[in-house]
Each structure stands twice: as structure tokens, then as C-alpha cells.
C-alpha positions as semicolon CSV with decimal commas, in nm:
position;residue;x (nm);y (nm);z (nm)
1;M;0,727;-0,425;-2,274
2;A;1,081;-0,555;-2,241
3;V;1,131;-0,931;-2,233
4;R;1,445;-1,085;-2,085
5;P;1,566;-1,411;-1,931
6;V;1,464;-1,476;-1,571
7;E;1,726;-1,389;-1,307
8;P;1,759;-1,505;-0,944
9;G;1,657;-1,158;-0,824
10;D;1,315;-1,202;-0,990
11;F;1,199;-1,450;-0,725
12;A;0,966;-1,214;-0,534
13;G;0,780;-1,106;-0,848
14;W;0,761;-1,462;-0,976
15;K;0,638;-1,588;-0,638
16;E;0,351;-1,339;-0,641
17;L;0,244;-1,459;-0,986
18;W;0,302;-1,824;-0,892
19;D;0,081;-1,787;-0,584
20;G;-0,194;-1,633;-0,797
21;Y;-0,164;-1,910;-1,055
22;N;-0,192;-2,176;-0,787
23;A;-0,485;-1,998;-0,619
24;F;-0,663;-1,998;-0,957
25;Y;-0,634;-2,379;-0,954
26;G;-0,748;-2,406;-0,592
27;R;-0,402;-2,468;-0,446
28;V;-0,420;-2,219;-0,160
29;G;-0,437;-2,241;0,218
30;P;-0,454;-2,606;0,327
31;T;-0,416;-2,728;-0,033
32;A;-0,121;-2,499;-0,115
33;L;0,195;-2,653;-0,252
34;A;0,469;-2,723;0,000
35;G;0,751;-2,469;0,023
36;E;0,998;-2,728;-0,107
37;V;0,789;-2,768;-0,425
38;V;0,790;-2,391;-0,476
39;R;1,168;-2,368;-0,424
40;T;1,233;-2,665;-0,653
41;T;1,012;-2,519;-0,926
42;W;1,198;-2,187;-0,906
43;A;1,538;-2,360;-0,913
44;R;1,445;-2,550;-1,230
45;F;1,461;-2,224;-1,430
46;F;1,835;-2,212;-1,361
47;D;1,916;-2,581;-1,407
48;G;2,048;-2,652;-1,755
49;H;1,932;-3,013;-1,730
50;E;1,566;-2,922;-1,675
51;P;1,323;-2,854;-1,963
52;V;1,169;-2,554;-1,784
53;H;1,222;-2,206;-1,922
54;A;1,106;-1,863;-1,813
55;L;1,112;-1,510;-1,945
56;V;1,033;-1,191;-1,761
57;A;0,821;-0,921;-1,923
58;E;0,868;-0,571;-1,783
59;R;0,733;-0,238;-1,883
60;A;0,991;-0,092;-2,115
61;R;1,123;0,254;-2,050
62;A;1,164;0,317;-2,422
63;G;1,103;0,087;-2,719
64;G;1,094;-0,282;-2,632
65;A;0,867;-0,569;-2,725
66;Q;0,522;-0,500;-2,861
67;R;0,373;-0,845;-2,797
68;L;0,389;-1,120;-2,543
69;Y;0,327;-1,483;-2,637
70;W;0,271;-1,796;-2,431
71;Q;0,134;-2,143;-2,486
72;T;-0,070;-2,395;-2,296
73;H;-0,193;-2,745;-2,366
74;E;-0,518;-2,773;-2,561
75;S;-0,671;-2,974;-2,276
76;N;-0,612;-2,688;-2,029
77;A;-0,965;-2,548;-2,069
78;K;-0,965;-2,367;-1,736
79;A;-0,653;-2,168;-1,820
80;M;-0,772;-2,102;-2,175
81;K;-1,091;-1,951;-2,038
82;L;-0,878;-1,703;-1,844
83;Y;-0,642;-1,640;-2,137
84;D;-0,938;-1,569;-2,365
85;R;-1,026;-1,279;-2,135
86;V;-0,682;-1,118;-2,143
87;A;-0,534;-1,203;-2,483
88;E;-0,611;-1,287;-2,844
89;K;-0,564;-1,640;-2,982
90;S;-0,306;-1,636;-3,260
91;G;-0,464;-1,922;-3,452
92;F;-0,134;-2,111;-3,471
93;V;-0,111;-2,479;-3,390
94;V;0,228;-2,607;-3,278
95;Y;0,369;-2,936;-3,407
96;R;0,694;-3,097;-3,305
97;V;0,885;-3,417;-3,360
98;N;1,166;-3,558;-3,149
99;L;1,474;-3,637;-3,357
């Protein structure tokens, strides 16, 4: 696996995953997010004033990353149920303080 920063050319791959994510939460068909919301969400990855970040994981041709990490909020039980099926919990708890 190779992990790199998201690039504008990654939109099609991201959109496919984004649509699947939203379908998982029931936002599909008549309840789907408006196109403007999708475009704004995508644009936030490239706006230095937005606290939204994204990385792309690709199959590496040779070498590359051996693990992929992500986080979710502890109240996100629905997502955690899915994550428990595809990954192993690290056991780490994240703390932060604003300075």
C-alpha cells in the first residue's frame, strides 16, 4: 500500500467511495446529498483554511506502507460495527487540548 496526499485527479475514485459511505448511512436516491454538498466537501480537501484532510491509499508496486490507520468518533457505533469487520482496533485512545 502506498499512501499519499489527495490530488484533484482523485475525484472519481473518491466519489465512488463517498457514494458508498453515504449509501451505508441511508443517503441514497431521494435522500442523497445534493451535488453542491458533494462538490463543496471535495473542495475542502484543497482549502488550507478548512480542517478537513485526506490521504489516498493505493496498492504499491514495490515496498510502500504496511498499515492503514483511520479514526472515528466513539459515538459512531454504526461505522465502528463496519470497521470491526474489516480492521483491528489498535487500543489507542486519542486525547487533545487546544492551546
